[in-house]
Backbone bond lengths (Angstrom), bond angles and torsions (degrees), N, CA, C in turn:
res aa  C-N    CA-C-N  psi(-1)  N-CA   C-N-CA  omega(-1)  CA-C   N-CA-C  phi
1 M - - - 1.467 - - 1.527 109.53 -
2 N 1.346 118.00 131.26 1.450 121.66 178.20 1.519 110.71 -69.33
3 K 1.319 115.31 148.00 1.452 120.32 177.51 1.519 109.24 -74.67
4 P 1.347 117.95 156.23 1.457 120.76 178.21 1.520 111.10 -59.33
5 V 1.335 115.68 152.89 1.455 120.22 -177.23 1.513 111.83 -57.18
6 E 1.341 117.52 -43.62 1.463 119.20 -176.88 1.527 112.13 -63.94
7 D 1.329 117.80 -33.74 1.455 120.67 177.27 1.533 110.98 -68.45
8 I 1.314 116.86 -38.49 1.456 120.82 177.14 1.522 110.37 -62.11
9 S 1.334 117.21 -42.79 1.454 120.97 -179.78 1.523 110.99 -61.17
10 T 1.320 116.17 -39.34 1.460 120.41 178.75 1.518 110.77 -63.93
11 E 1.321 116.71 -44.93 1.463 120.76 179.68 1.523 111.25 -63.87
12 W 1.331 115.31 -38.00 1.466 118.74 179.21 1.519 110.73 -62.92
13 A 1.328 116.15 -40.25 1.463 119.93 179.53 1.523 110.45 -65.17
14 E 1.332 116.39 -41.47 1.465 120.12 -179.69 1.525 112.08 -66.30
15 L 1.337 116.65 -35.21 1.461 121.40 -179.85 1.524 112.40 -83.01
16 K 1.340 116.78 -8.01 1.470 122.42 -179.25 1.536 110.87 59.96
17 I 1.332 113.99 59.16 1.458 121.03 179.12 1.526 109.22 -108.59
18 V 1.320 116.20 140.89 1.453 121.78 175.46 1.523 108.26 -127.40
19 V 1.317 116.50 149.36 1.458 121.51 175.97 1.524 108.62 -96.06
20 V 1.318 116.90 130.61 1.463 122.27 176.95 1.528 108.17 -113.68
21 V 1.330 115.84 122.57 1.465 121.54 -176.92 1.532 109.54 -117.36
22 P 1.323 118.65 99.43 1.466 119.86 172.80 1.524 109.01 -77.19
23 T 1.318 117.64 134.61 1.454 118.92 -178.11 1.517 111.48 -141.37
24 Y 1.328 114.91 143.16 1.460 121.15 177.43 1.525 109.00 -148.55
25 N 1.317 115.80 109.84 1.470 122.43 177.05 1.530 113.37 53.08
26 N 1.328 115.23 49.98 1.468 120.49 175.19 1.523 110.56 -117.59
27 E 1.326 115.86 47.28 1.462 120.77 -175.47 1.525 113.17 -60.67
28 R 1.326 117.75 -27.83 1.465 120.47 -176.58 1.521 112.89 -74.73
29 T 1.315 117.55 -25.63 1.465 120.20 -174.48 1.529 113.97 -117.56
30 L 1.316 117.57 -16.04 1.467 121.46 -171.38 1.525 113.77 -56.98
31 A 1.340 117.40 -49.57 1.463 120.59 -176.85 1.522 111.87 -59.98
32 A 1.323 116.99 -43.31 1.470 120.35 179.89 1.515 110.88 -64.26
33 V 1.331 117.23 -39.40 1.468 121.16 178.36 1.520 110.19 -62.97
34 L 1.329 117.53 -46.52 1.462 120.87 -178.57 1.527 111.74 -66.39
35 D 1.320 117.48 -40.04 1.467 120.67 178.42 1.525 110.85 -60.61
36 S 1.324 116.36 -41.74 1.462 119.42 -179.27 1.531 110.80 -69.89
37 L 1.323 116.97 -36.82 1.470 119.99 178.82 1.528 111.35 -65.53
38 L 1.313 117.02 -38.37 1.461 121.13 -177.74 1.527 112.38 -66.66
39 E 1.324 118.07 -15.14 1.451 121.09 175.16 1.527 110.97 -73.62
40 Y 1.338 116.55 -20.14 1.460 120.87 -175.13 1.523 113.99 -115.43
41 A 1.305 117.83 -31.43 1.468 120.39 -173.20 1.525 110.39 -135.11
42 S 1.326 115.49 141.20 1.461 120.32 178.78 1.526 111.60 -98.66
43 D 1.321 117.27 -15.55 1.462 121.35 -179.19 1.532 109.09 -106.50
44 I 1.316 115.75 106.80 1.463 122.06 -176.77 1.524 109.43 -136.30
45 I 1.315 116.08 134.57 1.465 122.43 175.05 1.519 107.84 -118.82
46 V 1.330 117.10 121.06 1.454 121.72 177.40 1.526 108.04 -105.65
47 V 1.327 116.08 128.57 1.466 120.63 178.90 1.524 107.99 -108.81
48 N 1.324 115.25 107.37 1.456 121.73 179.33 1.529 108.23 -83.78
49 D 1.327 115.15 101.20 1.464 122.12 -171.30 1.530 111.61 -85.86
50 G 1.344 115.66 64.50 1.455 120.41 175.69 1.509 114.91 68.74
51 S 1.321 118.09 34.80 1.466 120.91 -178.73 1.527 111.23 -62.91
52 T 1.334 115.89 144.23 1.461 121.50 179.44 1.524 112.10 -114.01
53 D 1.340 117.00 3.46 1.460 120.43 177.95 1.527 109.08 -96.95
54 D 1.325 117.87 -145.74 1.472 121.63 -176.00 1.533 112.34 -91.97
55 T 1.332 117.51 15.91 1.467 121.42 -177.91 1.530 111.95 -56.42
56 G 1.341 116.85 -44.31 1.461 120.54 -178.23 1.516 112.41 -58.54
57 S 1.315 117.17 -43.72 1.471 121.26 -179.91 1.521 111.12 -66.41
58 I 1.313 116.73 -39.00 1.464 120.72 178.50 1.531 110.05 -62.36
59 L 1.314 116.47 -43.59 1.462 120.38 -177.49 1.527 112.08 -67.76
60 E 1.322 117.36 -25.09 1.467 119.73 176.83 1.520 111.19 -61.11
61 N 1.325 117.40 -29.43 1.461 121.54 179.76 1.523 112.42 -72.61
62 Y 1.335 116.82 -13.26 1.466 121.17 -178.58 1.528 112.05 -112.78
63 A 1.306 116.71 16.04 1.469 121.44 -173.87 1.524 113.15 -57.13
64 E 1.331 117.62 -32.76 1.463 121.10 -177.08 1.525 112.21 -92.23
65 K 1.332 116.91 -4.87 1.461 119.75 -174.49 1.527 113.22 -107.61
66 L 1.328 116.85 -20.09 1.460 119.75 -177.11 1.524 109.99 -155.56
67 Q 1.319 115.72 169.92 1.461 120.83 -179.97 1.526 109.56 -97.19
68 V 1.324 115.77 135.56 1.462 121.16 -179.72 1.523 110.05 -117.99
69 I 1.330 115.49 132.28 1.458 122.16 172.73 1.518 106.96 -114.92
70 S 1.320 117.39 122.95 1.461 121.15 -178.80 1.518 110.57 -127.67
71 Y 1.311 116.00 145.65 1.462 121.88 175.12 1.525 108.21 -157.56
72 F 1.308 115.07 168.30 1.456 121.18 -179.92 1.522 108.07 -148.38
73 P 1.350 117.86 140.75 1.463 129.60 5.75 1.519 112.44 -86.19
74 N 1.312 115.63 -175.06 1.460 122.49 176.83 1.525 110.38 -62.03
75 R 1.349 116.29 133.57 1.466 120.61 -176.96 1.520 113.24 -122.11
76 G 1.311 117.93 -2.88 1.452 119.93 176.27 1.519 113.63 109.46
77 K 1.328 115.35 153.02 1.460 121.34 -176.39 1.524 112.43 -61.80
78 G 1.331 116.40 -41.22 1.454 119.29 -179.75 1.513 112.06 -60.80
79 Y 1.319 116.52 -42.44 1.464 120.89 178.16 1.529 110.42 -63.30
80 A 1.338 116.01 -42.29 1.462 120.34 179.85 1.520 111.60 -61.82
81 I 1.320 116.27 -41.80 1.463 120.01 179.51 1.529 110.71 -63.95
82 R 1.321 116.33 -42.75 1.466 119.28 179.06 1.518 111.76 -63.17
83 R 1.330 117.95 -39.67 1.461 120.87 176.64 1.524 110.34 -61.90
84 G 1.331 115.89 -40.49 1.457 119.31 177.79 1.514 111.96 -64.48
85 F 1.323 116.65 -41.37 1.468 120.99 179.14 1.526 111.43 -63.89
86 E 1.318 116.55 -43.02 1.467 120.42 179.85 1.525 110.81 -59.26
87 T 1.319 116.01 -42.94 1.462 120.28 178.53 1.522 110.83 -67.13
88 A 1.323 116.85 -40.44 1.466 121.06 -180.00 1.534 111.02 -62.27
89 V 1.313 117.03 -43.52 1.472 121.19 179.73 1.521 110.21 -63.59
90 K 1.332 117.54 -42.58 1.466 120.81 179.46 1.525 111.47 -62.72
91 R 1.325 116.46 -29.07 1.466 120.70 -179.93 1.529 112.23 -88.83
92 G 1.324 116.95 1.33 1.460 120.22 173.34 1.509 116.05 88.48
93 F 1.323 118.93 16.16 1.464 120.78 178.93 1.528 110.68 -80.65
94 R 1.328 116.34 145.95 1.464 122.52 -179.90 1.516 112.03 -95.23
95 Y 1.318 116.77 -29.78 1.456 121.79 -178.23 1.530 109.59 -131.83
96 A 1.343 114.98 152.38 1.466 120.47 174.97 1.523 108.80 -134.60
97 V 1.322 115.58 129.74 1.461 121.11 174.19 1.524 107.63 -99.88
98 T 1.321 117.09 125.05 1.461 120.81 175.20 1.526 108.74 -99.54
99 I 1.315 114.92 138.38 1.460 120.38 179.82 1.528 108.05 -143.23
100 D 1.320 117.05 137.84 1.456 121.32 -179.32 1.531 110.54 -73.16
101 S 1.328 115.49 155.05 1.465 120.18 -177.53 1.521 113.25 -101.14
102 D 1.337 117.01 13.56 1.459 119.96 -178.44 1.523 113.82 -91.66
103 G 1.333 116.64 3.67 1.461 120.26 177.74 1.510 114.36 86.29
104 Q 1.328 117.77 3.80 1.461 120.79 -179.29 1.528 111.83 -71.20
105 H 1.319 116.64 -33.46 1.459 121.28 -176.27 1.529 111.28 -98.80
106 F 1.325 115.24 158.83 1.460 121.63 -178.69 1.525 110.92 -112.74
107 A 1.324 116.35 127.82 1.460 120.12 176.51 1.525 110.97 -62.65
108 S 1.311 117.14 -24.65 1.468 120.93 179.66 1.524 112.39 -65.48
109 D 1.338 117.95 -11.03 1.458 121.19 176.28 1.528 112.66 -88.65
110 L 1.316 117.72 -3.64 1.466 119.56 179.26 1.533 112.45 -57.89
111 P 1.348 119.07 -39.30 1.465 118.89 176.69 1.530 113.37 -58.88
112 V 1.332 117.34 -27.58 1.468 120.69 177.45 1.530 109.69 -62.12
113 F 1.317 116.13 -42.61 1.463 120.32 178.49 1.527 111.32 -67.47
114 V 1.332 116.63 -37.54 1.468 120.10 179.03 1.516 110.86 -62.33
115 R 1.314 116.91 -48.53 1.465 119.78 -179.06 1.522 110.99 -63.07
116 A 1.323 116.50 -39.28 1.460 120.14 -177.95 1.524 111.94 -68.58
117 I 1.323 117.73 -40.24 1.468 119.51 -177.49 1.525 110.58 -74.90
118 E 1.320 117.10 -26.12 1.462 119.57 173.92 1.530 110.32 -66.84
119 Q 1.324 116.47 -35.01 1.462 121.29 179.44 1.529 111.99 -81.37
120 H 1.351 116.51 -28.87 1.467 120.82 -176.88 1.532 109.74 -131.58
121 P 1.329 117.66 69.97 1.471 120.57 -178.04 1.530 111.43 -57.92
122 G 1.327 115.16 141.86 1.456 120.01 176.75 1.502 115.01 80.25
123 S 1.334 118.26 7.12 1.461 121.89 -179.59 1.524 110.94 -89.33
124 L 1.320 115.32 162.24 1.463 122.05 170.38 1.524 106.14 -103.41
125 L 1.313 116.49 117.40 1.460 121.55 -175.66 1.520 110.54 -103.12
126 V 1.326 116.42 132.69 1.459 122.03 -178.24 1.525 109.54 -119.54
127 G 1.316 117.04 124.56 1.456 121.07 179.62 1.515 111.68 -66.82
128 D 1.326 116.27 125.51 1.464 122.38 179.90 1.524 108.54 -97.10
129 R 1.329 115.89 110.62 1.467 121.21 -177.46 1.518 113.00 -80.86
130 G 1.332 117.33 -11.48 1.457 120.37 -177.00 1.515 109.97 86.25
131 M 1.330 116.25 137.69 1.462 120.97 -175.52 1.526 113.15 -91.16
132 T 1.336 117.86 -5.63 1.471 119.69 -173.81 1.517 112.95 -115.04
133 H 1.339 117.58 18.02 1.465 119.90 -179.70 1.530 109.57 -59.52
134 E 1.331 116.39 134.62 1.468 120.81 -171.57 1.535 113.33 -63.89
135 N 1.333 118.18 -27.26 1.467 120.28 -178.27 1.521 113.10 -101.12
136 K 1.328 117.26 7.07 1.455 119.26 -176.43 1.525 109.89 -71.47
137 P 1.347 118.54 129.65 1.462 121.09 179.90 1.522 111.18 -62.35
138 G 1.341 115.96 142.40 1.455 120.43 -179.17 1.507 112.91 -61.29
139 G 1.342 117.08 -39.32 1.458 120.88 179.72 1.515 111.55 -63.60
140 S 1.318 116.44 -36.73 1.455 120.92 179.17 1.527 110.77 -66.30
141 T 1.337 116.45 -39.07 1.460 120.82 178.64 1.519 111.13 -62.67
142 F 1.337 116.75 -44.64 1.468 120.71 178.60 1.521 110.90 -62.82
143 A 1.334 116.52 -46.42 1.462 120.49 -178.42 1.523 111.26 -61.96
144 N 1.336 115.92 -37.61 1.456 119.84 -179.84 1.526 111.15 -67.33
145 R 1.318 116.78 -43.82 1.463 120.07 178.65 1.524 110.87 -64.18
146 F 1.322 115.43 -38.62 1.468 121.00 177.72 1.526 109.65 -60.95
147 S 1.339 116.22 -47.14 1.459 121.53 -179.30 1.529 111.10 -66.38
148 N 1.335 116.88 -40.85 1.463 120.62 179.27 1.526 111.26 -60.44
149 F 1.336 115.74 -41.68 1.468 120.66 -179.29 1.527 110.84 -60.86
150 W 1.325 116.92 -49.29 1.459 119.57 -177.01 1.518 112.36 -69.80
151 F 1.327 116.74 -31.57 1.470 119.16 176.08 1.524 109.98 -63.47
152 T 1.315 117.40 -40.26 1.466 120.88 177.76 1.526 110.88 -65.16
153 V 1.334 116.66 -41.64 1.466 120.28 178.16 1.526 110.53 -61.28
154 Q 1.316 116.73 -40.81 1.461 121.75 -174.49 1.529 113.64 -79.08
155 T 1.333 117.21 -23.72 1.464 119.38 -174.02 1.525 114.49 -127.41
156 G 1.326 117.70 -18.53 1.459 120.86 -174.45 1.516 112.61 79.44
157 I 1.333 117.51 9.03 1.461 122.95 -177.53 1.525 109.75 -109.16
158 R 1.323 116.48 133.19 1.464 120.59 175.60 1.526 109.49 -93.99
159 L 1.324 115.52 127.28 1.453 121.61 -179.29 1.528 107.95 -134.99
160 P 1.330 118.38 130.73 1.467 120.38 -173.15 1.526 115.54 -75.87
161 D 1.348 118.54 -18.59 1.462 119.52 -174.39 1.521 110.53 -149.46
162 T 1.322 116.43 74.99 1.471 120.72 -176.76 1.523 112.93 -72.47
163 Q 1.323 118.07 -12.88 1.463 120.27 -178.79 1.524 113.61 -97.82
164 S 1.296 116.99 2.85 1.459 119.95 178.27 1.530 109.86 -68.72
165 G 1.340 115.80 132.65 1.458 119.74 178.62 1.511 113.54 -91.33
166 Y 1.332 116.81 -4.34 1.469 121.93 179.20 1.518 107.54 -89.83
167 R 1.329 116.78 102.66 1.459 121.48 -172.63 1.525 111.85 -142.46
168 L 1.326 115.08 161.21 1.458 121.25 170.19 1.519 107.68 -120.32
169 Y 1.335 116.01 121.49 1.464 121.63 -177.53 1.534 111.07 -105.64
170 P 1.331 117.80 135.77 1.471 121.50 175.45 1.526 109.74 -86.11
171 L 1.309 117.10 91.16 1.459 121.82 -171.66 1.522 113.07 -58.53
172 E 1.319 117.34 -40.52 1.469 120.51 -178.02 1.529 111.38 -62.17
173 K 1.318 116.44 -45.84 1.467 120.08 -177.23 1.523 112.20 -73.71
174 M 1.319 117.33 -26.76 1.456 120.14 -179.11 1.523 111.92 -75.19
175 G 1.319 116.28 -34.47 1.455 119.19 -179.40 1.528 111.11 63.45
176 K 1.318 115.86 -150.74 1.467 121.29 179.66 1.527 109.37 -95.74
177 M 1.308 115.92 108.03 1.459 121.09 179.50 1.527 110.16 -99.41
178 K 1.297 116.79 130.90 1.455 122.76 175.67 1.528 108.48 -91.24
179 L 1.328 116.32 112.98 1.456 120.82 -177.74 1.527 110.52 -101.47
180 F 1.332 115.90 151.92 1.457 121.45 178.46 1.528 111.79 -82.44
181 T 1.323 116.84 -28.36 1.461 121.16 -170.60 1.525 111.29 -121.32
182 R 1.348 115.03 169.25 1.462 118.92 -179.06 1.532 113.10 -136.66
183 R 1.341 117.42 9.38 1.449 119.23 178.23 1.535 109.91 -112.55
184 Y 1.325 118.93 -145.58 1.462 121.09 -173.94 1.526 112.20 -58.48
185 E 1.317 116.43 -37.52 1.459 119.63 -174.40 1.525 112.66 -67.25
186 A 1.332 117.76 -14.58 1.465 120.63 177.92 1.525 111.48 -61.86
187 E 1.337 117.03 -29.09 1.457 119.79 178.85 1.528 111.06 -66.08
188 L 1.332 116.61 -33.46 1.459 120.21 175.55 1.526 110.16 -68.43
189 E 1.324 116.49 -41.06 1.466 119.91 177.37 1.528 111.37 -59.10
190 L 1.311 116.54 -43.52 1.465 120.13 -179.70 1.519 111.15 -60.11
191 L 1.326 117.08 -39.13 1.466 121.04 178.34 1.533 111.07 -65.41
192 V 1.339 115.63 -49.11 1.466 120.15 -175.47 1.521 111.20 -66.05
193 F 1.314 117.38 -47.86 1.463 120.07 -178.84 1.522 111.63 -63.87
194 S 1.323 116.83 -35.05 1.473 119.95 177.00 1.523 110.48 -65.50
195 A 1.325 116.49 -42.87 1.466 120.63 178.31 1.523 110.70 -61.96
196 W 1.324 117.23 -38.91 1.465 120.85 179.00 1.524 111.96 -67.67
197 R 1.316 116.65 -19.76 1.469 120.31 175.89 1.524 111.65 -91.10
198 N 1.315 115.72 12.52 1.465 121.81 -179.64 1.533 112.74 64.20
199 I 1.316 117.03 27.47 1.454 120.99 172.87 1.532 107.61 -84.14
200 P 1.313 118.63 122.85 1.471 119.58 178.97 1.529 111.04 -59.21
201 V 1.320 116.81 130.07 1.462 121.91 177.87 1.526 107.02 -112.06
202 L 1.325 116.25 113.17 1.463 121.14 -171.01 1.524 111.90 -126.52
203 P 1.330 117.76 144.38 1.470 120.92 176.34 1.522 111.24 -87.44
204 V 1.320 115.67 149.31 1.466 121.65 171.24 1.521 107.50 -132.11
205 P 1.323 118.38 140.54 1.471 120.37 -177.18 1.519 111.88 -73.80
206 I 1.325 116.74 133.34 1.463 121.63 177.23 1.525 109.84 -135.00
207 K 1.322 115.22 161.26 1.460 121.01 174.17 1.529 108.34 -87.45
208 V 1.320 116.55 164.22 1.464 119.96 -179.87 1.523 109.44 -149.75
209 Y 1.315 115.23 147.46 1.460 121.27 175.81 1.519 108.52 -121.40
210 Y 1.323 117.11 119.21 1.454 122.09 175.73 1.523 107.97 -101.30
211 A 1.315 115.89 111.56 1.462 120.52 -178.20 1.526 110.42 -67.92
212 P 1.342 117.30 150.57 1.468 119.82 174.91 1.524 109.98 -57.10
213 K 1.319 115.89 153.86 1.456 121.54 -174.56 1.522 112.17 -55.04
214 E 1.337 116.60 -38.31 1.458 119.83 -177.24 1.529 112.73 -72.33
215 E 1.335 117.60 -16.68 1.461 121.33 179.68 1.519 112.96 -103.23
216 K 1.303 116.87 -17.01 1.462 121.15 -173.15 1.524 111.61 -71.19
217 V 1.343 115.50 134.34 1.455 122.52 174.15 1.519 107.81 -115.12
218 S 1.316 116.64 110.87 1.457 120.63 -178.29 1.520 109.87 -126.14
219 H 1.330 115.34 136.31 1.459 120.67 177.76 1.522 110.76 -104.89
220 F 1.318 115.25 9.57 1.470 119.80 177.38 1.525 108.39 -78.67
221 R 1.329 116.63 125.84 1.463 122.33 179.25 1.526 107.73 -101.86
222 P 1.318 117.31 103.99 1.473 121.80 -170.23 1.522 114.89 -48.27
223 F 1.319 117.54 -51.27 1.458 119.51 -173.88 1.528 112.17 -75.25
224 Q 1.344 116.80 -50.18 1.461 119.36 -178.83 1.522 112.21 -64.69
225 D 1.337 115.78 -47.38 1.459 119.28 -175.83 1.527 111.28 -70.39
226 F 1.328 117.04 -38.34 1.462 119.28 179.28 1.532 110.08 -66.34
227 F 1.323 116.85 -36.09 1.468 120.53 177.27 1.525 110.33 -63.79
228 R 1.331 116.66 -45.50 1.471 119.90 -179.92 1.526 110.89 -63.81
229 I 1.337 116.40 -39.17 1.464 120.03 178.72 1.523 110.44 -64.68
230 S 1.325 116.53 -38.86 1.470 120.36 179.21 1.528 110.65 -64.81
231 V 1.324 116.28 -42.99 1.474 119.84 177.66 1.525 110.15 -62.87
232 L 1.336 115.95 -43.28 1.456 119.66 179.14 1.520 111.33 -60.76
233 N 1.324 117.68 -42.97 1.460 120.62 179.63 1.525 111.44 -61.45
234 T 1.319 116.67 -38.35 1.464 120.21 177.64 1.523 110.94 -61.98
235 V 1.330 115.55 -45.70 1.464 120.68 178.84 1.524 110.86 -64.01
236 M 1.341 116.67 -41.50 1.459 120.72 -176.61 1.527 111.99 -67.98
237 V 1.327 117.45 -34.22 1.467 119.87 176.12 1.527 109.77 -64.28
238 F 1.324 116.23 -42.20 1.463 121.20 177.36 1.532 110.37 -61.06
239 L 1.334 116.50 -44.89 1.464 120.68 179.18 1.526 111.88 -68.14
240 A 1.334 116.48 -31.34 1.464 119.95 179.22 1.519 111.04 -61.18
241 V 1.335 115.35 -40.03 1.470 120.28 -179.85 1.530 110.51 -70.33
242 L 1.329 116.33 -43.49 1.472 120.11 -175.22 1.526 113.59 -81.04
243 Y 1.349 115.49 -33.53 1.463 118.46 -173.07 1.526 113.81 -127.55
244 G 1.333 117.18 -48.00 1.455 120.95 -171.57 1.508 115.50 -56.85
245 Y 1.329 117.04 -61.38 1.459 120.25 -178.21 1.535 112.44 -65.12
246 P 1.341 119.48 -42.84 1.475 118.91 175.91 1.522 112.29 -60.56
247 S 1.348 117.06 -38.18 1.455 120.82 -179.90 1.520 111.32 -64.76
248 V 1.335 116.25 -43.82 1.470 120.49 178.56 1.523 110.16 -61.24
249 F 1.325 116.69 -44.32 1.468 120.83 -179.34 1.528 110.91 -61.98
250 I 1.321 116.75 -45.96 1.464 120.71 -178.49 1.516 111.26 -64.79
251 R 1.334 117.49 -44.24 1.466 120.79 179.31 1.521 111.43 -61.18
252 R 1.328 117.04 -42.07 1.467 119.80 179.21 1.518 111.07 -68.17
253 W 1.320 117.05 -37.98 1.451 120.84 179.53 1.528 110.96 -65.42
254 L 1.347 116.34 -43.52 1.465 120.74 177.88 1.514 111.55 -64.82
255 K 1.331 116.59 -36.55 1.450 120.76 179.82 1.514 111.31 -64.63
256 K 1.363 116.03 -36.32 1.457 120.08 178.37 1.514 111.04 -70.84
């Protein structure tokens, strides 16, 4: 049984967790996402990543309820997440939960992350959407399996959903990470670099909503983004041999 919302909010405050919401042209779903989040968390940072729709006006209605970071032009999801993390660290938060603003994720799953981080402090938690959801697009399933395979090659860790954007990051343990990319593939970098720092990367089960094709708003560009991800994976495998695996071994040896 899930704990009451007010109890979850108290635990979140004690754990110093903030929600980071990167958003770009999601005017149709943004307000509903923020309303649902405010039922569970009082500390929310929204990063308006150069939106050109009505996102700015919508966020004005939440000026007293959450913090908004806006800039122009659009610079990519990875850049937006990093801006959110930088602000969270300056405000003294220890953990940050990232959640997409397209309505795919449920705020009601936030307690799942709370319970998991209480059991595994300092871990990076990744929401597992499940690979057999009846409405999941076929292309998304292939891309996820592709990403999961390379993540295992690069880190030795098996993870069922490396492309999930619903995550809890341990900001203190991650420190300042220098990333190569600033768009979707940056989320893969965050996973790999965290694993190389011996940060436990663990899945947690979450629900997911896949909107019908005619309603779905996606900024993922299959050919361009998949090409960049492929190049990144090639580079990361090279770095895994030179730095990743030796770093993990040395850190574990020093810890012993």
